[in-house]
N, C-alpha and C positions, 0 to 999 in steps of 0.2 A: 458034672460042669462045674468049673471054678469060678465063685459068684465074687464081686466086691464087698465086702463086711464093715468095713472101716475107711474114714478120709482123715485126712489133717489138713487146716489150713493154716500156711503160713504167715506171719503176722511181724510186722516191726516192733508194734505197740499192740500186745495179745489184749491186753484193757479196752483198747481202741476198737479193735475188730470184735471182741467178744460183742461191747455196747451195738455195734452195727449192727450183726447179726441176732441178736436180741429184740431189734428194736423192727428190723424189714419182717424176720420169722418167726418172731416171739421164740427162738429157741432158747432151752435153759443151757446156761453155760457159766462150769461151776469150776475152781481151780483146784487139782485133786493135791488133797493133802495129803502126809504122811504123819500122826500125831511123833512128835519128840526129833522128827529129823527137820532140818532146815535145808532148803534145797537150792540150788545156785540159780540165778535168772535162766539163764541158756538152757538149762534141765527141768524149768519147771512146765505144767502140763494143765491145759483146762480140758474137760470133759464137756463134749457137746451131745447134747441129746436134741434130737431133732422132733422125735414123736412119742408114742406110746409105743414098747415092745408088742403090744400086739399088732400095729399097722406095717404095712409095707413100710420098709425105708431102712436107711442105716443111719446109725450115729457115728460121732469121730473124735477129733482132738485139735486144738489149738496149740500152738508152738511158739517159739522167737523164730522168728528166720534166721537161716545160719549163712547167708550170703546177700549178695544187693538183691532188690525189690526188683520187677521184670522193669524195663526201660517204657517208656511210651511209645505205643506204638509194636514194642518188641513180640513175635509171635509166642504162640504159648508153648511154657516149657514143662508142665506134668498136665497131670487129668484136668480136666473143664469137667466138672459135677455142674449138673440141671436140676433145679428143685421145680416139683411141682406146685402151682396156688392154684386158686379157684377164680384170683380173677388179678388176669395180667396188668392191665391199665394200674388199679389199684396197687401192686409190688412194683410196679417200677417208678410211681410215685414214693412211696415207703422207700425204697432205694436211693433216690435224690433228695427225700427228706431226711435222710442217715448220714448223707456225705458220699454217698457213692456216684457213679454217673454208669449212662447206656452207654455204650460201647456197640452196638449192634440194635439197631430199632427194632419194634417189635414187626413180625414177617409171619404168614402164614406156612404153617407146614403141611402141605394136601392130606386131607383126612386124618391128622392127626392131632394139630392143634395150634396154638400161636406161643411164638417164641421169641425170646429176647436175650441178647447178653448185657451184662450189667459188669461193673468193678467194684469192688468193695473198699474200705480204707486204706485198705494196704495194696491196692491196685493189684489184686488176685480178679481174673476174669471167673464168671460164673453165669451157670446159663438158668433163668426162670420160663415158665412153660404151663399154659392153661390148655389143659385137653379138650376139644372139640373137632369132633368126626367132620363137620361141614365146614372147617379151614379150607380155603381159595387162597 
């Protein structure tokens, strides 16, 4: 099998996006530095650590967006990542407090859990899901 092993979040303002994801999910996001080398803005890169290496999941990166942001109401033009959370309502509130939006409200995925789609500070769409086999 070929598995997804890395993701990248595109952002008009990577520092703002890093702040959003730190606040919502508690991710560790640090700019990648090469000692003695100045990296021009469009090539700067932030490493995103979503959890311990011993836990399931993947880590990723954060980069400057190299084109226009998605227009309001535009269909997806990339992969949509979904993050598993222990309490969907709590994380929906975190998204709102961090300046994001809920684009598709909480819904049941029968036998799987509860899902909502959100928009980050850069207008990127992502999902959050709480596992609950009793969801109907």
